[in-house]
C-alpha positions in Angstrom: -7.6 8.8 8.9 -7.7 12.0 11.0 -4.0 11.7 11.7 -3.2 11.2 8.1 -5.3 14.2 7.1 -3.4 16.2 9.7 -0.1 15.1 8.4 -1.2 16.0 5.0 -2.2 19.6 6.1 1.4 19.9 7.7 3.1 18.8 4.7 1.1 21.0 2.1 0.0 24.0 4.2 -1.0 26.0 1.2 -3.4 23.4 -0.4 -6.5 21.9 1.1 -7.2 24.3 4.0 -6.7 27.6 2.0 -8.5 26.1 -1.0 -11.8 25.8 1.2 -11.6 29.5 1.8 -10.7 30.8 -1.5 -11.4 28.8 -4.6 -14.6 27.7 -6.4 -15.3 24.1 -7.4 -14.0 24.5 -11.0 -11.4 21.6 -11.2 -10.8 18.3 -9.7 -7.9 15.7 -9.1 -8.2 12.1 -8.6 -5.3 10.2 -7.5 -4.3 7.0 -5.6 -3.0 9.0 -2.5 -4.6 12.1 -1.0 -1.2 13.9 -0.5 -0.7 13.6 -4.4 -4.0 14.9 -5.1 -3.5 17.8 -2.8 -0.3 18.7 -4.8 -2.3 18.6 -8.1 -4.8 21.0 -6.5 -2.1 23.5 -5.2 -0.9 23.7 -8.9 -4.3 24.3 -10.2 -5.0 27.0 -7.6 -1.7 28.6 -8.6 -3.1 29.0 -12.2 -1.8 26.0 -13.5 -3.4 23.9 -16.3 -4.5 20.2 -16.0 -1.1 19.2 -17.6 0.6 21.0 -14.9 -1.4 19.6 -12.1 -0.9 16.1 -13.5 2.9 16.5 -13.5 2.8 17.8 -9.8 0.6 14.8 -8.8 2.9 12.2 -10.5 5.9 13.7 -8.8 4.2 13.6 -5.4 3.1 10.0 -6.1 6.7 9.2 -6.8 7.4 10.2 -3.1 4.3 8.8 -1.4 3.6 5.6 -3.6 7.1 4.7 -4.8 6.3 1.0 -5.2 3.9 1.9 -8.0 5.3 4.8 -10.2 7.9 7.4 -10.6 10.6 9.1 -12.7 12.3 5.6 -12.7 9.6 4.2 -14.6 7.2 5.3 -17.8 3.8 6.4 -18.6 1.0 7.1 -21.2 -0.9 10.2 -21.3 -4.3 11.0 -22.9 -5.2 14.7 -23.0 -8.1 16.8 -24.1 -6.5 20.3 -24.0 -7.5 23.4 -26.1 -10.2 21.5 -27.6 -7.8 18.9 -29.1 -7.0 15.2 -28.2 -3.6 14.1 -27.9 -1.5 11.2 -26.5 2.1 10.9 -25.2 4.0 7.7 -25.3 6.7 7.8 -22.5 7.0 3.9 -22.2 10.3 2.7 -21.3 12.7 1.3 -24.1 15.3 -1.7 -24.1 19.0 -0.8 -24.1 20.5 -1.0 -27.5 22.5 -4.0 -26.5 19.2 -5.9 -25.6 18.4 -8.9 -28.1 16.3 -11.9 -28.0 18.4 -13.6 -25.5 18.5 -10.6 -23.2 16.8 -12.7 -20.4 18.4 -16.2 -21.1 20.4 -17.8 -18.1 23.7 -19.6 -18.3 22.0 -22.7 -19.2 20.8 -21.3 -22.4 17.3 -21.1 -21.6 15.0 -18.2 -20.8 15.0 -17.3 -17.1 11.9 -17.7 -15.1 10.1 -14.3 -14.8 10.4 -14.2 -11.1 14.2 -14.5 -11.6 14.4 -12.0 -14.3 12.8 -9.2 -12.2 15.4 -8.3 -9.6 18.4 -6.2 -10.5 19.8 -4.4 -13.6 18.6 -6.3 -16.6 15.0 -5.7 -16.2 15.3 -2.0 -16.0 14.2 -0.1 -19.4 15.5 3.3 -20.0 13.1 5.4 -18.0 10.7 7.7 -19.9 8.3 9.2 -17.4 10.3 12.4 -17.2 10.9 13.2 -20.8 7.0 12.4 -21.2 6.4 15.0 -18.5 8.6 17.5 -20.3 6.7 16.9 -23.8 3.4 17.2 -22.2 4.4 20.4 -20.4 5.6 21.9 -23.7 2.2 21.0 -25.1 0.0 22.0 -22.5 1.7 23.7 -19.4 1.2 27.1 -18.2 3.4 27.3 -15.0 7.1 27.2 -14.9 8.6 23.8 -15.0 10.4 24.2 -11.5 7.1 25.2 -9.8 5.5 21.8 -10.5 8.2 20.1 -8.3 7.7 22.1 -5.3 5.0 19.9 -3.5 6.9 16.8 -4.2 10.3 18.4 -2.7 8.5 19.4 0.3 7.2 15.9 0.9 10.4 14.3 0.3 12.4 16.7 2.4 10.0 17.0 5.3 8.6 13.6 5.4 5.2 11.8 4.8 3.4 9.2 6.9 3.6 5.7 5.9 0.1 4.1 5.7 -0.9 0.5 6.6 -1.3 -0.4 2.9 2.2 0.7 2.1 3.7 -1.1 5.0 1.8 -4.1 4.1 3.0 -4.0 0.5 6.7 -3.4 1.6 6.5 -6.5 3.8 4.8 -8.6 1.3 6.2 -7.6 -1.9 9.5 -5.8 -1.1 11.7 -8.8 -0.6 13.8 -8.4 -3.8 14.8 -4.7 -2.6 18.5 -4.3 -2.3 19.9 -3.4 1.0 20.4 0.1 0.0 16.9 0.4 -1.2 15.4 -1.1 1.7 17.0 1.4 4.0 15.0 4.2 2.3 11.7 2.5 4.0 12.9 1.8 7.5 11.5 3.1 10.9 13.3 5.2 13.6 16.7 3.8 14.3 16.7 1.5 11.5 13.7 -0.6 12.9 11.2 -2.2 10.8 8.7 0.3 9.3 5.3 0.7 11.1 2.3 2.5 9.9 2.4 6.0 11.1 6.2 6.2 10.9 7.3 9.2 9.2 9.6 8.7 6.1 12.0 11.3 4.8 13.9 11.0 1.4 16.7 13.7 1.2 18.3 12.1 -1.7 15.1 12.4 -3.6 14.4 15.9 -2.4 17.9 16.9 -3.7 17.3 15.1 -7.1 14.0 16.8 -7.5 15.7 20.1 -6.8 18.3 19.4 -9.4 15.7 18.6 -12.1 13.5 21.7 -11.3 16.5 23.8 -11.5 18.3 22.2 -14.5 15.4 20.7 -16.4 14.4 17.2 -17.3 17.1 16.7 -19.7 19.5 16.5 -16.9 18.4 13.3 -15.9 19.3 11.7 -19.2 22.7 13.3 -19.7 25.9 14.0 -17.7 26.5 12.9 -14.0 22.9 11.8 -13.3 22.7 9.5 -16.4 26.0 8.0 -15.6 24.9 7.4 -12.0 21.8 5.5 -13.3 23.9 3.4 -15.8 26.4 2.4 -13.2 23.7 1.3 -10.8 21.9 -1.1 -13.3 25.3 -2.4 -14.8 27.0 -3.2 -11.5 23.9 -4.7 -9.9 24.5 -7.7 -7.9 21.7 -9.6 -9.7 21.2 -9.6 -13.4 23.6 -6.7 -14.4 22.6 -4.9 -17.4 24.6 -3.5 -20.4 22.8 0.0 -20.5 24.9 2.8 -21.8 24.7 6.6 -21.3 23.8 7.0 -24.9 20.7 4.7 -24.3 19.4 7.4 -22.0 20.7 10.5 -24.3 18.7 9.2 -27.2 15.6 8.2 -25.6 12.5 10.2 -26.8 8.9 10.6 -25.6 6.6 10.3 -28.6 3.2 11.8 -29.7 1.1 9.1 -30.9 -2.1 8.9 -32.8 -5.2 8.2 -30.5 -7.5 5.3 -31.0 -11.1 6.0 -31.0 -14.5 4.2 -31.6 -18.1 5.2 -31.3 -19.8 3.3 -28.6 -23.6 3.8 -28.5 -23.7 7.6 -29.0 -20.4 8.3 -27.1 -16.8 8.7 -28.7 -14.3 6.6 -26.6 -10.6 7.4 -27.1 -7.5 6.0 -25.7 -3.8 5.1 -26.1 -2.5 3.3 -29.2 0.3 0.7 -29.3 2.7 0.0 -27.8 -0.2 0.1 -25.3 -2.5 -2.8 -25.8 -4.9 -1.3 -23.4 -6.7 1.3 -25.5 -7.3 -0.9 -28.5 -8.5 -3.9 -26.4 -11.1 -1.7 -24.4 -12.5 -0.4 -27.7 -12.7 -4.2 -29.0 -14.5 -5.2 -25.9 -17.0 -2.5 -26.2 -17.7 -2.6 -29.9 -18.3 -6.5 -29.6 -20.8 -5.9 -27.0 -22.6 -3.0 -29.0 -25.1 -5.2 -30.5 -26.4 -6.3 -27.2 -28.8 -4.4 -25.2 -26.6 -4.1 -22.1 -28.8 -1.5 -20.6 -31.9 -3.5 -20.7 -30.0 -6.6 -19.3 -28.7 -4.6 -16.3 -26.0 -5.2 -14.0 -27.7 -7.7 -11.7 -28.1 -10.1 -14.7 -25.7 -13.1 -15.2 -26.2 -12.7 -18.8 -24.6 -9.2 -18.7 -21.5 -10.7 -17.2 -21.5 -13.6 -19.5 -21.5 -11.3 -22.4 -18.8 -9.2 -20.9 -16.6 -12.2 -20.1 -17.0 -13.6 -23.7 -16.2 -10.1 -25.4 -13.2 -9.9 -23.1 -11.8 -13.2 -24.2 -12.0 -12.7 -27.8 -10.4 -9.1 -27.4 -7.5 -10.5 -25.1 -6.8 -13.3 -27.7 -6.2 -10.7 -30.5 -4.3 -8.4 -28.1 -2.0 -11.3 -27.4 -1.3 -12.0 -30.8 -1.1 -8.7 -32.6 -0.2 -5.8 -30.3 3.4 -4.7 -29.8 5.7 -1.8 -30.3 4.6 -0.2 -33.6 8.1 1.1 -34.6 9.3 -2.6 -34.7 6.1 -4.6 -35.4 3.2 -4.1 -37.9 0.2 -3.7 -35.8 -3.2 -3.8 -37.6 -4.7 -1.1 -35.7 -7.2 -0.3 -38.5 -8.1 -3.9 -39.0 -8.6 -4.5 -35.3 -11.0 -1.6 -35.1 -12.6 -2.4 -38.6 -16.5 -2.5 -37.9 -17.1 -5.5 -40.2 -14.3 -7.4 -38.5 -15.7 -6.6 -34.9 -19.2 -7.5 -36.1 -17.8 -10.9 -37.2 -16.1 -11.4 -33.9 -19.2 -10.4 -32.0 -21.2 -12.9 -33.8 -19.2 -15.7 -32.3 -20.8 -14.6 -29.0 -24.1 -16.3 -27.8 -26.1 -15.1 -25.0 -26.8 -18.5 -23.7 -23.5 -20.6 -23.8 -19.6 -19.9 -23.6 -17.8 -20.4 -26.7 -15.1 -22.5 -24.9 -12.1 -21.9 -27.1 -10.9 -18.3 -27.9 -8.8 -18.1 -31.1 -7.5 -15.0 -32.4 -9.3 -13.8 -35.4 -7.6 -12.4 -38.6 -8.3 -8.7 -38.9 -7.9 -6.8 -42.2 -4.0 -6.1 -42.7 -2.9 -8.7 -40.2 0.5 -10.7 -40.6 0.7 -14.1 -39.6 1.9 -14.4 -36.0 2.4 -16.9 -33.0 0.4 -16.0 -30.0 2.0 -15.9 -26.4 -0.1 -15.2 -23.4 0.7 -12.0 -21.5 2.5 -12.2 -18.2 2.4 -8.6 -16.7 2.7 -7.7 -13.0 0.7 -5.2 -11.1 2.6 -2.1 -10.0 1.1 1.0 -11.5 -0.9 4.1 -10.7 -3.4 6.1 -12.7 -4.7 9.9 -12.1 -7.1 12.2 -13.5 -7.1 16.0 -13.7 -9.7 18.5 -14.9 -9.3 22.2 -14.9 -11.4 25.3 -14.9 -10.8 25.9 -18.7 -12.2 22.6 -19.8 -8.9 20.7 -20.2 -8.7 17.0 -19.1 -5.7 14.9 -18.6 -5.5 11.3 -17.7 -2.0 9.6 -17.0 -1.3 6.1 -16.2 2.2 5.7 -15.1 4.2 2.6 -13.9 7.5 1.0 -12.6 6.0 -2.3 -13.5 6.1 -4.8 -10.5 5.9 -3.7 -6.9 8.9 -1.7 -6.2 10.1 -2.3 -9.8 13.5 -3.9 -10.0 14.4 -3.4 -6.4 17.1 -1.0 -7.4 17.2 2.9 -6.6 19.2 5.8 -7.5 18.9 9.1 -5.4 16.1 7.6 -3.5 13.9 6.8 -6.5 12.9 3.2 -7.5 14.0 2.0 -11.0 11.4 0.1 -13.0 11.4 -3.7 -14.1 9.6 -2.9 -17.2 11.5 -5.1 -19.7 10.0 -8.2 -18.0 6.8 -7.0 -19.9 8.5 -8.4 -23.0 8.0 -12.0 -23.9 11.2 -13.6 -22.5 11.6 -16.1 -25.3 11.9 -14.6 -28.6 10.3 -17.5 -30.5 7.6 -20.0 -30.2 7.2 -23.0 -32.4 10.0 -21.8 -34.6 8.4 -18.4 -35.3 9.3 -15.0 -33.9 6.9 -13.4 -31.3 5.9 -9.9 -31.7 6.6 -8.7 -28.2 10.3 -10.2 -28.1 13.1 -8.1 -26.7 14.9 -6.0 -29.2 17.3 -2.9 -28.7 15.5 0.4 -28.4 11.9 -1.4 -28.4 9.1 -0.6 -26.0 7.5 -3.5 -24.1 3.6 -4.1 -24.7 1.4 -2.6 -22.1 -2.0 -2.8 -20.7 -2.3 0.7 -19.5 -5.4 2.3 -20.8 -6.1 5.9 -20.0 -9.2 6.9 -21.6 -11.3 10.0 -22.5 -15.1 9.7 -23.4 -16.9 12.4 -25.4 -20.6 13.3 -25.5 -22.4 13.5 -28.8 -22.0 17.2 -28.6 -18.2 16.8 -28.4 -17.8 17.9 -24.8 -15.7 15.5 -22.4 -18.1 13.1 -20.4 -15.6 11.1 -18.5 -12.0 10.4 -18.0 -10.9 7.0 -16.5 -7.7 4.9 -16.2 -6.6 1.9 -13.8 -3.8 0.0 -12.5 -3.5 -3.6 -12.0 -1.5 -5.2 -14.9 -3.8 -7.0 -17.4 -6.9 -6.4 -15.2 -6.5 -2.7 -16.3 -8.3 -3.4 -19.7 -11.1 -5.2 -18.1 -11.4 -2.5 -15.2 -12.0 0.2 -17.8 -14.3 -1.8 -20.2 -16.4 -2.7 -17.0 -16.6 0.9 -15.8 -17.5 2.2 -19.2 -20.4 -0.2 -19.5 -21.4 0.9 -16.0 -21.6 4.7 -16.8 -22.6 4.6 -20.3 -25.1 1.6 -20.5 -26.2 1.3 -16.6 -26.1 5.0 -15.9 -24.1 4.6 -12.9 -21.9 7.4 -11.6 -18.1 6.9 -12.2 -17.6 6.3 -8.5 -20.1 3.5 -8.3 -18.8 1.9 -11.8 -15.4 1.8 -10.4 -16.4 0.2 -7.1 -18.5 -2.4 -9.0 -16.9 -5.8 -8.8 -15.1 -7.3 -11.9 -15.0 -10.4 -13.9 -11.7 -10.7 -15.5 -11.6 -13.2 -18.3 -8.3 -12.9 -20.4 -8.6 -16.5 -21.6 -10.5 -19.7 -20.9 -10.3 -19.4 -17.2 -12.0 -16.4 -15.5 -12.1 -14.8 -12.1 -15.1 -13.1 -10.4 -13.8 -10.6 -7.8 -14.4 -12.1 -4.4 -16.3 -10.4 -1.8 -18.3 -8.3 -4.2 -21.8 -8.7 -6.0 -20.2 -11.0 -8.6 -19.7 -13.8 -6.3 -23.5 -14.5 -6.8 -22.8 -14.6 -10.7 -20.6 -17.5 -10.5 -23.2 -20.3 -10.6 -25.2 -18.8 -13.5 -21.9 -18.3 -15.5 -20.8 -21.9 -14.8 -24.1 -23.0 -16.1 -23.5 -21.2 -19.4 -20.1 -23.3 -19.7 -17.7 -20.8 -18.1 -14.6 -21.9 -16.3 -14.7 -19.2 -13.4 -13.7 -19.1 -9.7 -14.1 -16.3 -7.0 -10.8 -14.9 -6.0 -9.4 -11.6 -4.9 -8.2 -9.3 -7.8 -5.7 -6.3 -7.0 -7.6 -3.4 -8.6 -7.2 0.5 -8.5 -9.0 3.0 -10.8 -9.4 6.9 -10.9 -11.7 9.1 -12.9 -13.2 12.5 -13.4 -16.5 13.2 -15.0 -18.5 16.0 -16.0 -22.0 16.0 -14.3 -24.4 18.9 -14.2 -22.0 21.5 -15.4 -19.1 20.5 -12.8 -16.3 18.2 -12.5 -16.7 15.3 -10.0 -13.8 13.1 -9.1 -14.0 9.2 -8.3 -11.4 7.0 -6.7 -11.4 3.2 -6.0 -12.6 2.1 -2.6 -10.0 -0.8 -2.9 -7.2 1.8 -2.9 -6.3 4.7 -0.7 -7.4 6.9 -3.6 -9.3 10.3 -3.3 -10.4 13.2 -5.3 -10.2 16.7 -4.3 -11.9 19.6 -6.0 -10.6 23.3 -6.1 -12.9 24.2 -3.0 -10.8 21.8 -1.2 -13.7 19.1 -0.8 -12.0 15.7 -0.1 -14.3 12.9 -1.5 -13.0 9.6 0.1 -15.0 6.5 -1.0 -16.2 3.8 1.6 -13.4 1.7 1.9 -13.8 -1.8 0.5 -12.5 -4.6 2.8 -9.4 -5.8 0.9 -8.7 -9.6 1.4 -5.4 -10.4 3.0 -4.4 -12.2 -0.2 -5.4 -9.8 -2.7 -2.7 -9.1 -5.4 -1.0 -5.7 -5.3 -2.1 -2.9 -7.5 
């Protein structure tokens, strides 16, 4: 770790060391990599807003955590800026040529999801950069070009590969093309080892062009043509994307979704994210139970959490998709009477056993298809001295996305978040592939408000469908069990998206399994790939939190680096 910190200081000479001498602790950045958090702090110290710092952090993560996010992917933003709550949908879209048979093979049947990921056809039109541009117009203070400088330095001068990155590359990078794999090799083309320095001059040059020419230059002209050529000529699963697909892509401001839980207002991202709604449903279905009195060490608490999760995930799988293409009963899913009815199904003593979706007000008949998302995401939180708070969850979908790269930057495999078969039992599924449509996501950046309207907490996570459970669990921890955000993130998780559940192996929840089985739960103890980040307001100051399962840290404006005690990650844990 000392070597890594020294390398960070070399790569970012004007960040942490100078901050310790000059800046008060009036802001904080939490991210999955210290070098990315330092980039955000550099921008805050230069007078940037929380939005500016979030953009710089995202760009730096693109360099040092390319397996999880970047401008070749998409994002969701939830922001409290100037006293107003807003969200940005920068989710990827399917090319106009995509239809229900987009992922069908020569035999006329849907591809196996594993076979659909590599190559061009899984690549959605990237949204992250236009999302950054929209957020910058709404809440930026510094010039656009300034925000790219930390990431340009990292890509140009190099960054040190960590053991986790090398392990992920070896375990989950088998689908990388030869050209992409060459980006992540050691000296002389040897296999990459922890401690090797990686430079990405092509990515540095790309970021320099985008800084100089603006974000639109990624979506039109030579850069757009290069991306389209890469996906359409891919050796595996070539696409039919056009430059028009990129030129017409738009990030969108969406209406946040909010409920009151206890005395707090909890707000998140609406569809096409399923994460915000599902987190809120879990909480509201738990609200009639005295979770504070039960406590975190009580199996009944985790029984209730698992049951509420199952009911909410059932509704999520049936009803939530891109609202521009499918009627999503948002108001019905959050209707207080409906949620009381769903909560009434939960017994404190026994598992329901069968978890059918409900019929919320305004719902249209649907057919349910279980979700099948792949972890490969990152989340970051920023608070600035003006009281602005930004949380962004950003992704390339699976680890290293599609395996394709353009100018040193990984392209997503986001379209495999669609249901690959457009019909089930003769009925159309809501999350089927359609041209221009955005695939459903579990990403759930969340902001929590105190009763007086001030921000209490901002939190988000990575890990595919576990994101929803991670956020709901942490909010119960903070709001009911009075835990710090750091301790709530570190706490173990029970993931129950259906009849079968998983208690996170190696945590305090191992001890809960017998009691849950006695209540009728089908549950096993197993590793879970989890990764969350948060900022919270405590005693008048911002405090960051990062997941001990990850390499994440938080850094405040005084340069104080908070590194959680690292959890031992089982070798067979899924990727984050």
